[in-house]
C-alpha positions in Angstrom: -19.4 -9.1 96.3 -21.6 -7.0 94.0 -23.0 -5.1 97.1 -19.4 -4.3 98.3 -18.5 -3.1 94.8 -21.5 -0.8 94.8 -20.6 0.6 98.2 -17.0 1.3 97.1 -18.2 3.1 93.9 -20.7 5.2 95.9 -18.0 6.1 98.4 -15.7 7.1 95.6 -18.5 9.2 94.0 -19.1 10.9 97.4 -15.4 11.6 97.8 -15.2 13.2 94.4 -18.2 15.4 95.0 -16.6 16.7 98.3 -13.4 17.4 96.5 -15.3 19.3 93.7 -17.1 21.4 96.3 -13.8 22.2 98.0 -12.3 23.3 94.7 -15.2 25.5 93.9 -14.8 27.2 97.3 -11.1 27.6 96.6 -11.8 29.3 93.2 -14.2 31.6 94.9 -11.5 32.6 97.4 -9.2 33.8 94.6 -11.8 35.6 92.5 -11.1 39.0 94.1 -7.4 39.8 94.3 -6.7 42.7 96.6 -3.6 43.8 94.7 -4.5 45.5 91.5 -1.0 45.3 90.0 -0.5 43.6 86.6 1.5 40.8 88.2 -1.2 40.1 90.7 -3.8 39.9 87.9 -1.7 37.5 86.0 -1.2 35.3 89.1 -4.9 35.4 89.6 -5.6 34.3 86.1 -3.1 31.5 86.2 -4.4 30.2 89.5 -7.9 30.4 88.3 -7.1 28.5 85.1 -5.2 25.8 87.0 -8.1 25.3 89.5 -10.6 25.2 86.6 -8.6 22.6 84.8 -8.4 20.4 87.9 -12.1 20.9 88.5 -13.0 19.8 85.0 -11.0 16.6 85.4 -12.7 15.8 88.7 -16.1 16.4 87.3 -15.2 14.0 84.5 -14.2 11.5 87.0 -17.5 11.8 88.8 -19.4 11.1 85.5 -17.1 8.0 85.0 -18.0 6.8 88.4 -21.7 7.3 87.8 -21.4 5.3 84.6 -19.7 2.5 86.6 -22.5 2.5 89.1 -25.1 2.1 86.3 -23.0 -0.8 84.8 -22.8 -2.6 88.1 -26.4 -2.2 89.2 -27.9 -2.2 85.7 -29.5 -5.6 86.3 -31.4 -4.3 89.3 -33.5 -2.1 86.9 -35.2 -5.2 85.6 -38.8 -5.8 86.8 -39.4 -8.7 89.2 -38.9 -12.1 87.6 -36.7 -10.7 84.8 -32.9 -11.2 84.4 -30.4 -8.8 82.9 -28.5 -9.8 79.8 -25.4 -7.7 80.0 -24.1 -8.4 76.4 -27.0 -6.7 74.7 -28.3 -4.8 77.7 -31.9 -5.8 78.0 -34.0 -7.7 80.5 -35.5 -11.1 79.7 -37.8 -13.7 81.2 -38.5 -17.4 80.4 -42.2 -18.0 81.0 -42.9 -21.6 81.9 -46.6 -21.6 81.2 -47.8 -22.7 77.7 -49.6 -20.2 75.4 -50.2 -19.6 71.8 -47.9 -17.2 70.0 -50.4 -14.3 70.2 -51.2 -15.0 73.8 -47.5 -15.1 74.7 -46.9 -11.8 72.9 -49.7 -10.2 74.8 -48.2 -11.3 78.1 -44.8 -9.8 77.1 -46.5 -6.5 76.0 -48.5 -6.3 79.3 -45.2 -6.6 81.1 -43.7 -3.7 79.1 -41.8 -5.7 76.4 -42.3 -8.1 73.6 -41.3 -11.6 72.5 -37.6 -11.8 72.3 -35.6 -10.8 69.2 -32.2 -12.5 69.1 -28.9 -11.6 67.6 -26.3 -13.9 66.2 -24.0 -13.4 69.2 -26.8 -14.1 71.8 -28.6 -17.0 70.1 -26.6 -19.8 71.8 -27.0 -18.3 75.2 -30.8 -18.2 74.9 -30.9 -21.6 73.2 -29.2 -22.8 76.4 -31.8 -21.0 78.6 -34.6 -22.6 76.8 -33.0 -26.0 76.8 -32.5 -25.9 80.6 -36.0 -24.7 81.4 -38.4 -26.2 78.9 -40.9 -28.4 80.7 -44.4 -29.5 79.7 -44.3 -27.8 76.3 -41.9 -28.8 73.5 -40.2 -25.5 73.1 -40.5 -21.7 73.5 -41.9 -19.0 71.3 -39.6 -16.2 70.2 -40.4 -12.9 68.4 -40.2 -14.2 64.9 -43.0 -14.4 62.3 -43.8 -14.2 58.6 -47.5 -13.5 59.1 -47.4 -10.1 57.4 -45.4 -11.4 54.4 -45.3 -15.2 54.1 -41.8 -16.5 53.4 -40.1 -13.3 54.6 -39.1 -14.1 58.2 -38.1 -11.2 60.5 -37.7 -10.5 64.1 -40.3 -8.3 65.7 -37.6 -5.6 66.0 -37.4 -5.6 62.2 -34.1 -7.5 61.8 -33.8 -10.3 59.2 -33.4 -13.8 60.7 -30.0 -15.4 59.9 -30.1 -18.9 58.5 -27.9 -20.2 61.3 -30.8 -19.8 63.8 -33.0 -22.4 62.0 -32.9 -26.1 62.3 -32.0 -28.1 59.2 -34.7 -27.8 56.5 -36.6 -25.1 58.5 -38.6 -23.1 58.0 -40.7 -25.4 55.8 -44.2 -24.0 56.3 -45.6 -27.5 56.6 -49.2 -27.8 55.3 -48.9 -24.0 54.6 -50.0 -23.0 58.1 -46.7 -22.4 60.0 -46.0 -18.7 60.4 -44.6 -18.3 64.0 -41.2 -19.4 65.3 -40.2 -21.4 68.3 -37.1 -23.0 69.7 -38.2 -26.6 69.7 -37.0 -29.7 71.6 -37.3 -31.9 68.6 -34.7 -29.8 66.8 -32.4 -29.5 69.8 -33.8 -26.0 70.4 -32.8 -24.5 67.1 -35.6 -22.6 65.5 -38.6 -24.1 63.8 -41.7 -22.6 62.1 -44.9 -23.7 63.8 -48.6 -23.1 63.7 -49.3 -19.9 65.7 -52.2 -21.4 67.6 -49.9 -24.2 69.0 -48.8 -23.7 72.6 -45.3 -23.3 73.9 -43.3 -21.6 76.6 -42.0 -18.2 75.7 -39.2 -15.7 76.1 -40.1 -12.0 76.8 -37.7 -9.1 76.4 -37.7 -5.6 77.8 -35.3 -3.3 76.1 
């Protein structure tokens, strides 16, 4: 279905481009009126303006179609193994292997992204992703830490973390050594602060 939609959009784009070319040729044909009378010049100006107006509209339509093509095939720009998250327009991947927070972040960066930073509107979606795919590890690392300023939790993109992301009574910095965040099975995959050298699955994001 998606392939058919892309073909239709590309056909429409090609058609519009042909029409634009035809209109340019038509404008060129009226650029040199043979009759130099005032009436002929006015007719020439009116015809030229009409053609130019129509051409501008068709060019605008071509750009609209190109935008539609990008919307339909946007997901295909994601690298192998990544999926496209349409709502926030980025690519993501759940990694099933278990790594420390720093190791996980290094993997994401090597792939051209970083550990995922979530928004309020996308949290439940990715909570569901982690819930469905979590295996040997107890949860999945996300891009949240207070290492640089203990007690001040932020996403790696700089956004402050909303309280609704956290499980009840979290973050608690148990024993004073929990400075990285995961979505943990024990807390129904709401966020929990954890020791950064623990191992977990992880979510990468490429914006």
